[in-house]
N, C-alpha and C positions, 0 to 999 in steps of 0.2 A: 431447600431454597424455594422451590415451587413444586406443585404436584407433578410437573414434567421432569423433575430431576431424575437422572438415572441413578441406580443404586450405589455404584462404587466409583464411577469416573468423576463425579462432581460437575459434569457437563450436562445441561438440561437438553431435553429433546428439542426445545426451541432453538438452541444453537445449531443443531444438526439441520433444522429447516433453514436457518440463516445461511449455513454453509452450502446447502443444496441450491438455494436461490443465487448465491454468489457464483457457483459453478455455471449455472444456466445463463446468468447475465453475462459473465465473462466470455464464455464461448460464443454467445450471440454477438457480442461486441467485436470479437476477433474476426468472425465471419464477415461482419459488415465492413470492418476496416480493410481487410484484404480485398474484398469486392470493390469497395469505394476507390482505393488506390488504382486498382486494375482498370476500372471504368474511366477514371480521370486520364490515365495514360492512353487509353484507347481513343478518347475523344479529343485530347489536346496534344499528347506527346510531350507535355511541358513539365519539367521538374519544378518550375516555379509554382504551377498550379497544385502540385502535390504538396509542396512546402506550405502553401497557403491553407490547404485543407487541414493539415496537421497543426498549423499555428493557431487557427481559430478555435481549436479544441482546448487550448491552454488559457485563453482569455477569461472565460467565465469563472475560473477558480479563484482569481484574485478577489472578486467581490462576493461571489455566491457561496463559496465554502464557509466563510465566517457566518453568512446568513443561515446556512444549513445548521451550523453549530448552535446558533442562537435559537433557531426554531426547535432544535432537538431538546433544548432545555425548557421549552415552554409547551410543546405539543406532544401527544403520544408518538413515540418513535415508530411504531408499526404503521400508523396513519401516514406519516411523512414518507416512509419508504414505499408503501403501496401507491401513494399518490404520485410520487415521482416516476415510478415504473410505468404506471398507466398513462401518465401525461406524455411520456416519451414515445409511445406507440405510433401516433400519427406522424411524428417527425422521422421515425425510422422508415415508415412506409413512403414518406415524401421522396425518397431516393428513387422510387420506381418511375417517377415522372422526369427524371434526368435522362433525356434521350438525345441530347445534342449539346454542343458547347454553349449555345445560347441559354441553356437552362442550368448551367453550373451554379448559378446563384442559389438555386433550391438546395443543392448539396451543401454549400457553405452555411446557409441558414440552418439546415437540418443538423449539420455537424455541431454548430454552435449550441443549439438547443439540447442536443443529446448530452453534450459536455456540461451544460448548465444543470441538467437534471442530475448528472453524476456528481457534480460539485456539491449539490445539496445532499444527495443520498449518502456519499462516502463517509463524512464525519458522523452522521446519525447512525449508520451501520456499525462503525467501529466503536462508538460509545455504547452500543447495545451489548457488546460482548461481555463486559463485566457483570451485566445484569442476568446473563444466561449461563454463567459458570461460576463456581465457587473460587475463591482466591487461590486455594491450593491446586486448582486445575487450570489456572490462567496460562502457565507455561505451555502445557499441552494444547490448549485452545489456540494460543497465538502461533504455535508451531503448525497447527492445522491450517491457519490462515496463509502461512508461507506455502504449504502444500497445495492449497487452493490456487494460488498464483501460478505455481508450477504446472498443475494439471491444465489450467486454462492456456498457458503458453504451449504446452505439448499438444493438447487436443485441438485448440483453436488454430494455432499456427499451421499444424500439419494438415488438418482436415478442411480449414477454411479455403485454402487455395484450390483443393480438389472440388469442393462444392461449387465454387465460382467458375472453375474451368469446365466442369461437366454439365452443370445445370444453368449456368449463367449468373451474373451478379444479382439479378432480380430475386432469385431464389434465396440468396444469402441475406438480402434486405428483408424479405418476408420472415425468414427464420429469426432474424434479430428482433423483429416486432413481436413474434410469438414468444421469444424468450422473456421479454418484459412482462407479458401477460402471465406466463407460467411462473415467473419469479414472484409476481404480486400474489398469485393464488397460494403459493407455498408460504409466503410471509404472513398471509392472513390467518394461518393456523398457529402462529406463535403467541404464547401467553407470557407476558412480562410480569414480574413480581409487582405487587401493589405498593411496596415500599422500597426505597432505594437502599443500597447496602449499608450505608452509615446509619440509616434509621433502624435497620434490622439489628445492628450492633447495639444501639441504644436500648432497644427493646429487650435484647438478650441480657444486657447488664442490669436491667431492672430486677431480674430474677436472682441476682447475686447480692442483694442487699443495698441499702441506701448509701453506705459509705463508698462502695465501688462506683455507683452511678454518679454520686456527687463529684468524685475525683475524675474518673475517666469520661463519664458522659458529658460533663461540661466541656472538657477539652475537645471531645468529638464534635459537639455542636459548634464550638468556636471555629474549628477547622472547616466545618461544613459551610459556614456562612462567610468565610473569608473570600475576598475578591480574588480573581484569578492571578493578578500580579503578586498579591500577598502570598498565595499558595506557592507560586514559583520561587519567590524570594526566600521562602522558608524551607525549601527543599533543594539541597545540592544535587540529589539524584535527578530531579526534574531538570535542573539547569544543564546537567551533562547530557541527558536524553535530548533536550531541545537543541543543544549545540551540535550533537551528533546528526540529528535529522537535517538541520539547516546546512551545516558545512558539507556533509556528504552529498546533499542535493546539488550543490554547486559543482562538485567534481563528477557526479554521476552523468550529467549531460554530455560530458566528453566521451564517456564510455558508451552511452547509448548511440551516439553517432558513429563511434569507431567500430561497433559491431558490423554494421553494413559495409563500412569502408574496408575493414580488414578482409571481409569475405570477397568483395568485388575487386578492389584495387590492389590488395596485397597478395591474396591467394588465387585471384581470378576464377573464383568458384561460382559467381553469379548468384541468382536467386536461391539456388539449392544450398549454396554456402550460407547465405543469410538465414534460411530456414533451419539449417543444421546448427548454427550457433545459437539461435533462439531456443531450439529444442534442447540443446545442452543446458542452457540456463534453466529451462523448465525441469529437467531431470534433477539438477542440483537442488532446486527449491523443494521438489518433492521428497528427495532424500533427506533434506534438512529436518523434516518432520520426525523421522526416526532417530537421526543423529542428535537432535535437540533433546531427546529423552535422557541422554547421557549427562546433560548439564544439570547437576543437582546443587552445586554450591557456587556462590559468587557470580550471579548473572551479569553484573557490570563488567567483571574481568572477562567473561566469555564474550560479551559484545565488543569490548575494546580490543581484546586479543584477536577476535575474528576479523575486525576491521584492519588491524595491522597485517594479518595473514592475507587478507584480500588485496591489500596494496602490493604485497610481495608477489602474489599470483598475477596481478596485472602487469607488473614489471616483467614477469616471466613470459606472459603473452606477447609483450612488445618485442621480445628478442627471439621467440621461437619460430623456426622455419617450417615446422610440420603442421599441416592442416588438422590432422587427427589429434596431435598433441594439444593444439589450441582448443579443440572441442573438449578434451579432457580437463584442461585448465579452467575453461568456462564452467564446467560441472562443479569443480572444486570451489571456484569463486562464488557461485550462487549458493553452494552448500553452506559455506561459512557466513555469507551474507544473510541467508535465511535464519540461521541460528542466532546471529546478532540481532536482527530485527525482532525476532520472537522474544529474545531475552529483554530487549529494551521496552517493548510493549508490556511485558509482564511486570517490569519495574514501574513503568509509568502509571498503569491503571490503578494500583492500590495507593499510589502517592497522590492521586488527584481525586477530590470528592466527586461522586457520581454526578452531582448537579453541575459541576464545572467541566466535565469531560466533553460534552458535545461542542462547547465553544472552543476549548483547547484544541480538539482534533480538527475543528473547522479552520482555525487560524493556522495550524500546522500544515494542513492540506493546501491552503492558499499560499502560504510562504514557500512551502516545498516545491509546489508545481511551478510557481513563478520563477524561483531560482533555477529549477530544472530547465525551464524554457529558455531563460537567458543564457544558461550554460550551453545549451544546444546551439543557440545562435553564435555564441563565442567559438564553439568548436568548429562550426561551419566556416567562420572567418579565419580561424587559425589554420585550418586545413589547406587554405590557399597559399600559406606561407611556410608551414611546418610539415615535415614528413609524418605520416600516421604513426609509425612506430615510436618516433620521438615524443609525440603527444601522448601516446599510451604510456610510455615510460614516466612522463611527468605526472600523469593522472595517478599511476600507482604510487609514486613518491608522495603525492598529496594525501591519498588515503592513509598511508602509513603515518604521515606527519600529524594528521588529525587525531589518529588513535593515540599517539604519544602526547600531544598537547592536552587532550581530555584526560588522559591517565595522570599526567602531572597535576592538572587542576584538581582532580579528585584527591590526590595525595596531599597537596597543599592544604586543602580544606580539612582533610582528616587530621593533619598535624595541628591545625588551629582549633581543633576540638569540635568541628562541625561534623555531625554524624552523616555518613554517606550510606544510604541503603544499598545493599548488594543483593538482597533477597526480597521477594514480595512479602508484604506484611501478611500475617495469618490472622484470621478472625478470632 
């Protein structure tokens, strides 16, 4: 693929750099978030101020994630990622000047700008993955992405609080700024291929005779230059993946809110309980890397079956009275969720021309985060009228229902003769 490709894994050294930069960025962000929330509570004691600081982080995604996707198709991906990392450093440091309630506006502006940088960065980063790994290594690569999220949850959530408590929130803010610089330096060493994957395929077909090129190469070029709506309309697999991403985002907001509510209001475990639940999610996502290696056939069934099982596990969480048992169920929940998302990303990437991937991921990021934010607002409203366990039960039922609906959709399309990809295409 490139001179950086490793001998057997099919994953280039460039991806390992991208992975390391993601770990550093993610942990720095967790440090800053824990310290920021702690500082807000110290200065104001207001839950509304906390909610506002979290809310402003979702606003930029609606407009800027599609912009990031557009730029990723026009400019070098490495340049965009490095630029957004470096541009966020002064805003990460601006939190140091928040010394009183009268300066909270600095924190809100800083949070908005950090989120704006992430909104541009995230789709560009995700669209870089297929350029740094062969198609037969995409499942392993996407499983590593889930492990990355798990490691960030474990290391960031567990150590961020200690750093802020022992050394003060200012230290956490500085470390976040340093993490952006470190990530940019790591990304600077990535070498992307000069040609996109579909162009490489056209070149390889030229060596197999003019008949093959005339038949397959023309189809490849037509697919490459299709508009994004045409690409989606022509792929049942993409339709299912997009439906999964959007529908699950609507329900996930309920679960995100319930994690803290379960810990504090149901089990009366306080902040330690919240940390334990998030750490459990991190453990499950980390384990999904190894468990995902067992998925060899029918990635679509693995994703939808995992979502169905995730719904059943959430139902179990809603009725379980043991704190330790809920921790274990959260591990299993994130384990199957991690396998599902890795499987879906592995199906999505080969189905989408590389030129269209940045825009697709940008639109998905914008829509997913917007729906997630609205879902979290809805959860907050419902919790004033509905018992947490009942809402958790409803969320679990919704997850299971989404899996069934998408499975039926795939079956109907298959019966009508529409080919549904269940495995990543091989080059």
